[in-house]
C-alpha positions in Angstrom: 36.2 81.4 -4.2 38.6 84.1 -3.1 41.6 85.8 -4.6 44.8 86.8 -2.8 46.3 90.3 -3.3 49.1 90.6 -5.8 51.4 92.4 -3.4 51.3 93.5 0.2 53.6 95.4 2.4 55.6 93.7 5.2 54.8 96.7 7.4 51.7 96.6 9.7 48.9 99.0 9.1 49.5 102.5 10.5 47.8 104.1 13.4 45.0 105.5 11.2 43.8 102.0 10.3 44.8 102.2 6.7 46.3 99.1 5.2 49.4 98.8 3.0 47.8 96.4 0.5 47.9 97.0 -3.3 45.7 96.2 -6.2 45.3 92.4 -6.6 45.9 90.6 -9.9 42.2 90.2 -10.2 41.7 93.9 -9.9 44.4 94.6 -12.4 42.7 92.2 -14.8 39.4 94.0 -14.2 41.1 97.3 -15.1 42.0 95.9 -18.5 38.3 96.0 -19.3 38.5 99.7 -18.5 41.1 100.0 -21.2 38.8 98.6 -23.8 35.9 100.7 -22.6 37.7 104.0 -22.5 39.1 103.3 -26.0 35.6 102.7 -27.4 34.2 105.7 -25.7 36.9 108.0 -27.0 36.2 106.9 -30.6 32.7 108.4 -30.2 34.4 111.8 -30.4 36.4 111.3 -33.5 36.1 113.8 -36.3 34.2 116.9 -35.4 31.7 116.0 -32.6 28.6 118.1 -32.1 26.6 118.8 -29.0 24.6 115.6 -29.3 27.8 113.5 -29.6 29.2 115.2 -26.5 26.0 114.6 -24.6 25.8 110.9 -25.5 29.5 110.5 -24.7 29.0 112.0 -21.3 26.1 109.7 -20.5 27.9 106.6 -21.7 31.1 107.5 -19.9 29.3 108.1 -16.6 27.5 104.8 -16.9 30.7 102.9 -17.7 32.6 104.6 -14.9 29.7 104.0 -12.4 29.7 100.3 -13.2 33.4 100.1 -12.8 33.3 101.9 -9.5 30.6 99.6 -8.1 33.1 96.7 -8.3 36.1 98.8 -7.4 34.5 99.7 -4.0 33.5 96.1 -3.5 37.1 95.0 -4.0 38.3 97.8 -1.8 36.1 96.6 1.1 36.2 92.9 0.6 40.0 92.7 0.1 41.1 89.0 0.0 37.5 87.9 0.6 36.4 89.0 -2.9 34.3 86.4 -4.8 36.3 85.9 -8.0 33.3 84.6 -10.0 31.3 87.6 -9.0 34.0 90.0 -10.2 34.5 88.0 -13.4 30.8 88.3 -14.1 31.0 92.0 -13.6 33.9 92.1 -16.0 31.9 90.4 -18.6 29.1 92.9 -18.2 31.5 95.8 -18.7 33.0 94.1 -21.7 29.5 93.9 -23.3 29.0 97.6 -22.5 32.3 98.4 -24.2 31.6 96.3 -27.2 28.1 97.9 -27.7 29.5 101.4 -27.8 30.2 101.7 -31.6 26.6 100.8 -32.5 25.0 102.2 -29.4 22.9 104.6 -31.5 21.2 101.7 -33.2 20.9 98.0 -32.7 23.3 97.7 -29.7 21.6 100.3 -27.5 19.5 97.6 -25.7 22.6 95.4 -25.2 24.4 98.4 -23.5 21.4 99.1 -21.3 20.8 95.5 -20.3 24.4 94.9 -19.5 24.4 98.0 -17.3 21.3 96.9 -15.5 22.7 93.5 -14.8 26.0 94.9 -13.6 24.3 97.3 -11.2 22.0 94.6 -9.9 24.9 92.2 -9.3 26.8 94.9 -7.4 23.7 95.6 -5.3 23.4 91.9 -4.4 27.1 91.7 -3.4 26.5 94.2 -0.6 23.3 92.5 0.5 25.2 89.2 0.8 27.9 90.9 2.8 25.5 92.5 5.2 27.2 95.8 4.7 26.2 99.2 3.3 28.6 101.3 1.3 27.5 104.4 3.2 30.4 106.5 1.9 29.4 105.7 -1.7 25.7 104.6 -1.6 25.5 104.6 -5.4 27.3 101.2 -5.3 24.2 99.7 -3.8 21.3 102.0 -4.9 18.9 100.5 -7.5 16.4 103.3 -7.9 18.3 104.7 -10.8 18.2 101.4 -12.6 14.5 101.7 -13.2 14.7 104.2 -16.1 17.3 102.0 -17.8 14.9 99.1 -17.6 12.1 101.2 -19.1 14.5 102.3 -21.9 14.4 98.8 -23.3 11.0 99.6 -24.7 11.9 103.2 -25.8 13.1 104.3 -29.2 15.4 107.0 -30.5 16.6 109.8 -28.2 14.0 108.9 -25.5 16.2 106.0 -24.4 19.2 108.3 -23.8 17.1 110.7 -21.8 16.0 107.8 -19.6 19.6 106.7 -19.2 20.6 110.2 -18.1 17.6 110.4 -15.7 18.6 107.1 -14.1 22.2 108.3 -13.5 21.0 111.6 -12.1 18.7 109.8 -9.7 21.6 107.8 -8.3 23.9 110.8 -8.1 21.2 112.9 -6.4 20.7 110.3 -3.7 24.5 110.0 -3.3 25.1 113.7 -2.9 22.0 114.1 -0.6 22.7 111.3 1.8 25.5 111.5 4.3 27.0 108.4 5.9 24.7 108.7 9.0 21.6 109.4 6.9 22.3 106.3 4.7 22.3 104.1 7.8 19.3 105.8 9.4 17.3 105.5 6.2 18.3 101.8 5.8 17.1 101.1 9.3 13.8 103.0 8.7 13.1 101.3 5.5 13.7 97.8 6.9 11.3 98.4 9.7 10.3 95.3 11.7 12.8 93.2 9.8 15.6 95.4 10.9 14.5 95.1 14.6 14.5 91.3 14.2 17.9 91.3 12.7 19.2 93.7 15.4 17.9 91.3 18.1 19.7 88.5 16.3 22.9 90.6 16.1 22.9 90.8 12.3 22.0 94.4 11.7 23.7 95.7 8.5 26.9 97.7 9.2 28.6 100.4 7.3 31.3 99.2 5.0 34.7 100.7 5.7 36.8 101.8 2.8 40.5 101.5 2.6 41.6 105.0 1.5 45.1 104.1 0.3 43.9 101.2 -1.8 41.1 103.2 -3.2 43.5 106.0 -4.1 45.7 103.5 -5.9 42.8 102.2 -8.0 41.7 105.7 -8.9 45.2 106.5 -9.9 45.5 103.3 -12.0 42.3 104.2 -13.9 43.6 107.7 -14.6 46.8 106.2 -16.0 44.7 104.0 -18.2 42.9 107.1 -19.6 46.2 109.0 -20.1 47.6 105.9 -21.8 44.7 106.0 -24.2 45.8 109.6 -25.2 49.2 108.2 -26.1 47.6 105.3 -28.0 45.4 107.6 -30.0 48.4 109.7 -31.0 50.5 106.8 -31.9 47.8 105.2 -34.0 47.2 108.5 -35.9 51.0 109.2 -36.3 51.6 105.7 -37.8 49.5 106.7 -40.8 50.7 110.3 -41.2 53.7 111.7 -43.1 56.5 112.2 -40.7 57.9 115.8 -40.9 58.8 118.8 -38.7 55.2 119.8 -38.1 54.2 116.3 -37.0 57.3 116.1 -34.8 56.4 119.4 -33.1 52.8 118.2 -32.5 53.8 114.7 -31.3 56.3 116.0 -28.8 53.9 118.6 -27.6 51.1 116.1 -27.2 53.4 113.8 -25.1 54.5 116.8 -23.0 50.9 117.8 -22.4 50.0 114.3 -21.3 53.0 114.2 -19.0 51.9 117.6 -17.5 48.4 116.2 -16.8 49.9 113.0 -15.4 52.0 115.1 -12.9 48.8 116.9 -11.8 46.5 113.9 -11.5 48.7 111.0 -10.5 52.1 112.1 -9.3 50.8 114.5 -6.8 47.4 113.0 -6.1 45.4 109.9 -6.9 43.4 110.6 -10.0 41.9 114.0 -9.0 44.3 116.9 -9.8 45.5 118.9 -6.9 43.2 117.2 -4.4 44.7 116.6 -1.0 44.3 113.2 0.8 41.2 112.9 2.9 39.9 116.4 2.1 36.5 115.2 0.7 34.3 112.2 1.5 34.1 109.6 -1.3 30.6 110.7 -2.3 32.1 114.1 -3.4 35.7 113.1 -4.4 34.6 110.2 -6.6 32.4 112.3 -9.0 35.4 114.7 -9.4 37.4 111.7 -10.5 34.7 110.8 -13.0 34.6 114.3 -14.5 38.4 114.6 -14.6 39.0 111.2 -16.3 36.1 111.8 -18.7 37.7 115.0 -19.8 41.0 113.2 -20.3 39.4 110.6 -22.4 37.8 113.2 -24.6 41.2 114.9 -24.9 42.7 111.6 -26.1 40.2 111.7 -29.1 41.1 115.3 -29.8 44.8 114.7 -29.8 44.5 111.8 -32.2 42.4 114.0 -34.5 44.9 116.8 -34.3 47.6 114.5 -35.6 45.5 113.9 -38.7 45.5 117.7 -39.3 49.1 118.3 -38.5 49.7 119.9 -41.9 46.8 122.4 -41.6 44.6 123.8 -38.9 42.6 122.0 -36.2 38.9 122.1 -37.2 36.7 124.3 -35.1 34.8 121.5 -33.3 38.0 119.6 -32.6 39.8 122.7 -31.3 36.9 123.3 -28.8 36.9 119.7 -27.8 40.7 119.8 -27.1 40.7 123.1 -25.2 37.4 122.4 -23.5 38.7 119.1 -22.2 41.7 120.8 -20.7 39.5 123.6 -19.2 37.3 121.0 -17.5 40.2 118.9 -16.2 42.0 121.9 -14.8 38.7 123.3 -13.5 38.3 120.2 -11.4 41.9 120.8 -10.2 41.1 124.4 -9.3 38.1 123.3 -7.3 40.1 120.5 -5.6 42.9 122.9 -4.9 40.7 125.4 -3.3 39.0 122.7 -1.1 42.5 121.4 -0.2 43.4 124.7 1.4 45.1 126.8 -1.3 44.2 130.4 -0.6 42.6 133.2 -2.6 45.9 134.3 -4.0 46.5 130.9 -5.6 42.9 130.8 -7.0 43.3 134.2 -8.6 46.9 133.9 -9.8 46.9 130.2 -10.8 43.4 128.7 -10.8 41.4 131.2 -12.8 44.1 131.6 -15.6 44.4 127.8 -15.9 40.7 127.6 -16.7 40.3 130.8 -18.7 43.4 130.3 -21.0 42.2 127.1 -22.8 38.8 128.7 -23.5 40.5 131.8 -24.9 42.7 129.5 -27.1 39.6 127.7 -28.3 38.0 131.0 -29.3 40.9 132.9 -30.8 43.5 130.3 -31.9 41.7 129.1 -35.0 44.6 130.1 -37.3 47.3 128.5 -35.2 49.1 125.3 -36.3 48.1 122.2 -34.3 51.6 122.0 -32.8 51.5 125.6 -31.6 48.1 125.1 -30.0 49.2 122.0 -28.1 52.4 123.7 -26.8 50.3 126.6 -25.6 48.2 124.1 -23.7 51.4 122.6 -22.2 52.2 126.0 -20.7 48.8 126.3 -19.3 48.9 122.8 -17.7 52.4 123.6 -16.2 51.4 127.0 -14.9 50.8 125.8 -11.4 54.4 124.3 -11.4 55.8 127.6 -12.9 54.0 129.7 -10.3 55.3 127.5 -7.4 58.9 127.7 -8.7 59.0 131.4 -9.6 56.5 133.3 -7.5 55.4 131.3 -4.5 
């Protein structure tokens, strides 16, 4: 069973071989699960999160994003030949993962791990059935990192989370270490005699070819989902707060901050702030997208919490979460900007201040009102635009 794209351009593909197709209705439906997952993960950071909360959030977010990316890359390559039932099964697995998040510290930890394992194994089988290898993002097919997750089903307490982290690091390690050519060479070596027989029969696995424009669109849509969660968190908190001048200052500032981040991540690029098109291969650009969106999701939780303290001061842990999330997000942008060809002058005059300023605010703005802190972060996020208009 296959699904047709929701919209395609009437123009033929350009000379680079990139298509003009857009996300299908099935892919947009799949992204609705991402909405639920990001919302659940952001709730892990409500209140005043500690180091353990941040570590658990990071592991769960990476796991959820990885599972989502496995099917995103499949849809990107398969296009209108996507097996709808396979994608719907993957959607159900991600839905179970999202539903397990609130009780992931207790009875639902095994459900989260089992759903993750099944989603990853299903994604691996998809590529085997297609006779293709996602050489640009081998994590979509790798299964070595799933083993610690299986072992965790018999572990208790913090040990299971360490196993989850180890599994993710194994997959990431292979992904970073293996270039496209090395992936194909290793595959042929591992298959041995079976590969030679398949080569003789003309069925040797081939490297999957990603559609860059379509992948950029999916990454941008996911980033919009995360930014939208920031709006949702603020709206939900504001609906229960007393509406006055302080709340208005904070609410408008929060919206302006999210708009500034949107301009950096989506309007000028496709999910990774300040990253030029085609600068990095997927095995490097996709992890940057994960870090950037993970920071945005944690910022959503902090903005919602700040609304609850609009009449006073932002608690220490919440202030560090808010400013730290901005620093991480902009830090990804500085790295991406440097790799995209911005020179030393830009790094010194724009990049370093954009990362250092939020950290200084976290350390020394403890007496500031929430609205003032958020507006200061707006200026930080817009510094690249100000620099280009005034000094470049």
